[in-house]
N, C-alpha and C positions, 0 to 999 in steps of 0.2 A: 141481779139487776134491780129488783124491787127494793132490796135492802140498801143498795147504793143511793137510789133516789130518795128513799126515806131518810137516810143519813144526811144527804145534802139539804133536804128541805127542813129537817128538824134542827139543823145548824145553819139556817138561812143567813144569819148575819155574817158568819164566817165565810160561807159559800159566796155570798154577794161581794164581800170584801175581796176575795180571791178573783172573782170575775172582773172586778174593777181594776185590779192589778194587771190582769191579762189584757183588758181593753186599753189600759194605759200603754202597755208595751206595743200593742198593735198600732195605736195612734202614733207612737214615736217612730215605729218602723216605717210608717208612711210619710214621715217628714224627712227633709234633707239633713244630712249630717255636716258638720258636727253639731250635736245638740248642746244647747246652753243649759246651765243649771235651771234657769227660769223655765225653759221649754219642758224639761223633765218634771219639775215640780208642778207646772201648770197641767200637764197630762195626768199626773197622779191625783191632783186636787179635783180636776174636772170630773174624772171618772169615779173618784171616791164619792163626790156629791151625787152623781147620777145613780150609782149602784148602792152604796152603803146608806144613802139617805132616800133618794127617790124610789128606787125599786124595793129596797128593804122595808121602808115604812108603808109602801103600797101593799106589799105582801102581808105586813102586820095588820093593816086595815082589813083586808079580805079575810084573814083568819079570824080576827076578833069579831067582825060583824057578821060574816056569813057562815063561819064554822066555829062558833063560840064554844060549843061543848068540847070539840077536839082541842082547841087552844087552851081552854081551862084545864083539861086533863093533862096536857103536856106540861103545864106550869105546876101542876099539883094542887090546883084550886077547884072549888066548886064554880059552876057557871054563875055569872052575875050580870045584872043589867049594866053595870059599870063597864063591862067589856066593850059594849057598843060605843061608849064615850071614849075609851082608850082607842078604839078603832078609828073613830072620826078625828081624834087628835092626830093619830098616825097619818091619816089622809092629808091633813093640813101640812104636816112635816114633809110628806112625800111631795106634795105640790111645790113647796118652797125649795126642796132639794132639786127637783127637776128645773125650776126656774134659775137656780144658782149655778147650774151646770156650766153655762157660759156667761154668767152674770158678773157684776163688779164686786169689789171688795165688801161693800156694805151689805149687799144681798147675801153674799157668801158667809159673812160673819153671822148674820141673822139666821141663815139656814143651819149653821152649826150650833149656835147658842141655845136655841129652843130645844132641839133634840138632846144636847149635852145635859141640860137641866133635867129633862125627862129620864134619860138613860142613867144618869148618876143617881137620881132619886129611885129609879127602879132597882138599881144595884143595891142600894141601901135596904130597900124592901126585901130583896132576895136574901141578903145577909140576915136580916131579922127573921125571915121565914126559916132559914137554915138553923139558926140558933134556937129560936123559940118553938118552932113546930117540927123541927127535924125534917124539913122538906128539902130533899135532895133530888127531886124530879129533874130530868134533863132540862126542862124549860125554866128551872129556877136556879140550879147549881151547875149546869153544864156550860157549854160554849157561850150560851146567851149571857150568862153572868159576866164572863170575862170580856166579851165584846161590848157589853153595856159600859164597862169601865174604860176599856182601851180605845174603842173607836172614836169617841169624842176627842180624846187626847191626840190621836193620829191626825184627825181632821184639823184641829186647831193648830197643831205644829205645822202641817202643810200650809195652812193659811198664813201663818207667821212667816214661813220660809218664802212663800210666793210674793208677799208684799213687803218684806223687810228691806229690800234693796231700793225700793221706790218710795222716797219720803213724801211724794205728792201723788198718791194713787188716784185721787179723784180726777185729775187731769186726763187720765187715760181710761175712764169708765167707758165700757162698750156703747152705752146709749148716747154718749156725747153730751149728756145733760149737764155735766160738770166741767166742761172744757173751759179753759181760761180765756 
């Protein structure tokens, strides 16, 4: 049991992605059928934002700020004061991810764009660490590396799918601030 928990937490980005998929399915099962494509994509996008951004970056904040030695060892690094900065940046991404959960297109794009820049930059740093320092620690070369690359792509594709059919999405923003 301890090993299973350790595996889930050390691969938290993949774990929380899977939890988001399960939450999407549960949300869909609670809705009347037939489900439209928009309903399905909305469920996937909403719960992706909640878990893969909101919860995941909150977890990253906690680990880098309060458990910095453990986080650094997992990545294969020495502890650094910069971890706290990464932690607080992660807190900001988390807050915006939670806000975007039921937000409009613009907020959702912003919630995806910032973390995409961060995660793709982190992935490039992981590659550099693998090549130059031969750092193949699980937090550098494991599931974290692959999710750093693929999760932003998944989120942006969902966003595109969600709003592709609506040429005037501002007219339907939840806040009503952009109604015609």
